[in-house]
N, C-alpha and C positions, 0 to 999 in steps of 0.2 A: 506625458510630461507637460506641465503647465507652461504656456508660452506668454508670460507677462512682461517680457523684455529682458534683453541680455544683461542689463545692469542689476537685475534683481538677484539676490543670493540664491545659489542652488544648494538644496539640502538633500543629502542622500539618507533616506530612511530605511533602516535595516531591521525588519521585524518579521517573525515567522507566523504570527497570527493575522490572517488576512483582514479580519474585521478591525482590529486595532490599527493595522497599517493604513487601511482606508480612512479611518477616523483622523489619525495624525496628519496624513497628507491633506485631507480636506481643511483642517484648521490652519495648516501652514500656508496652503494656497490662498485661503481667504484673507490672510495677512500679507499677501503679495509675494510670497516665496515661490520659487520654482522647485520642483521635486523630482527625484528619481527614487526608485525603491528596489529592494532585494529581499527575498524570503529566506535566504541562507547565506552563510559566511563566504562560500566560494563565489557566488554571484556578486556579493558585496565588494569583494576585492577586484573583480573584473570591472564593475561599474566605476569603482573609485579610480582606477587607472584611466578609463576612457572618458568619464564625465568630469573629473577633477572638481569635485564639489567644494563649496565654501565651508561646509560643516557636515559632519556625519552624526546622525542620531542612531545609536548602535545598541541593539538588544544583546544581552550577554548570552542567553540561552538560545543558540541557533543550531540548525542542522549542518552537517558536513564540517564546518569550521566554526569554532566557538567565537563569541564576541571578543573574549580576551585575546585569542590568537589573531583575530582580524585587527585589533588595536595594536598588538605587537608588530604586525606586518606593516601597518601604516606608519608607525613611529620609527621604523628602521630608516626611512628616507624623508618623511614628510611631517610637518608641524600643523597640518590641517586640524582645526578644532573638532573634538569628538566629545559628545555627550553620551554617557553609557546609561542604559535602561536595564534595571534589574527587578526581579520579583522575589528574590530570596536573600535572606539576611547574610547567609554565608558567602554569597557572591559579592555583596557589598563589602564584607570584611576583607575578602581577597583583593578586591579592587583598591581599597584604601591601603591595605597592607603592602601590596606589591608596588604601588605607585607606578602604574604602567604608563601614565602619561595622559589620562583622560582629563578634559578640561572641566567637566561637571558630571553629575549623575542625577537621575530621577528614579524613584522607587514606585513600582506598581502596587496597588492601583493609584492612578494619578489623574488629574484633570488635564484634558488636552490643552486648555488655556495655560496651565502651568508649564507644559512642555514648550509652548510657543514663547512664553515669557523667558524661559531658560535659554532658548535659542537666541532670542533678541539680546539678552544680557551677554552671552558669550561672544556673539558677533560684534557687539558694541566694544567689548574689551579688546577684541582682536583688532578692530579698526583703529582704536586709540593707540594700540601698540604699534601698528603699522606706520603711524605718522613719523615715528623715529626709526623705523626698520626698513631696510631695502632688501628686496628679494630678487634674485636672478636664478631661475631654475631651482636647484636645491640649495643654493647659497643664500644665507641670511646674515645681514650685517645690522646689528643693533647699536646705534650711536649712543643712546643713553646708558646702556649697560656695558658698553665697550666690549661686546661679545660678537663673535662671528662663528657661524656653524655651516657645515655642509650636511644637509639632512639633520640628523640628531647628533652628529659628530662635532664636538666643539674644537675649534682651532686655537692652538696655543700660540698667540702672536705677541710680538713686542709692540710697544706703543707706536713706533714708526711704521711697522708692518700693518698694524690695524688702520692707521690714518691713510696709508696708501690704498689698502683694499677698500676702505670706505669711499675714498675719492673716486676710484675707478668704478665702483659699484653704482655710484650716483651719476656716472656718465657712461653707461654700458654701450659698447660698440664703438666708442669714440677713441681715436688714437691720441693719447696724451703724451706730450713731450717730457723729457727728463727734467727740464727746468720747471715745468708746471707741476710735476709730481714732487720735485724737491721742495718747492714752496708749500705744497699741500701737506707734506709729511714732516718737514723740518723747517718751519718758518723761522726767519731771523737767524738762520744758521749760515756759517761760512763753509759748510760741507760742499764738496765737489759733486757734480752730477753723477759721477761713477758710483757714489755712495748709494744712489737710487738703484743701480744695477745689482748691488750686493743685497739690499733689502728685498728686491723683487725676486731675485734668485731663491732666497730663502722662503719667500711667500709662495712662489710657484711650487716648491717642493712640498710645503705643508698642504697646499690645496690638492695636489696630486695624491699625497698620502691619504687624504680624506675622500678620495674618489672623484675629485673635480679635474679630470684629465683634460688638458688642452684649453682650459678656461682662460688662463692668463697667457696672452700672446705678446711676442716681441714684434714691433712694427719697425722694419729696417729703415734707418735714416730719420726716424721720428721719435719713437719711445715704446710705449706699451698700451695695450687695451685689454679690457675684460670683455670677452666675447659672449654673446647671448646664447650660443649653442656650445655645449661642452661634450 
């Protein structure tokens, strides 16, 4: 693994052809990226869980577990950018037809420079998106789109619930008072503080139904907080 600094994006390269794998890693490292690699789908999922890469460069035709199944597994809980690599037209048709959640794709034979350019472009889009997006674990709150997800599960929130979740997500771990939350969710309203309790009760239920158990906590005598560990 390249040790160019912790701030450099980490790319997980999943490719079963050693020569192609070595070439792609060399070009990525030359551009300052850190890399990890896997030669089969099973190892790819193990490394994904441990290394938590910033992007996955994923070949479709893999031993043990196919690239399609690796992508499906990743998308069950994570929104990590994935670029698929294919050598067969029918695989490309399947990828586009099933809309499995890939962020981009490249077709073999390709230039390693093209792959690096695709990686840069996808990471750039992701970084621009993150400026309006807050993530805590598997929770993602997108202020521009007014959307919230736990993994890939979209939360069906009322406007007040969304504003409460957004405020708490931007202050993770901090105990926020009911008055503070009321002003954040219902500005210029004459609603009583207990209205916040009702909204947050519903919000907690929706988070837990999506698998975020224990993420929204009641802080006795103060209010609520969104905990970093769920």
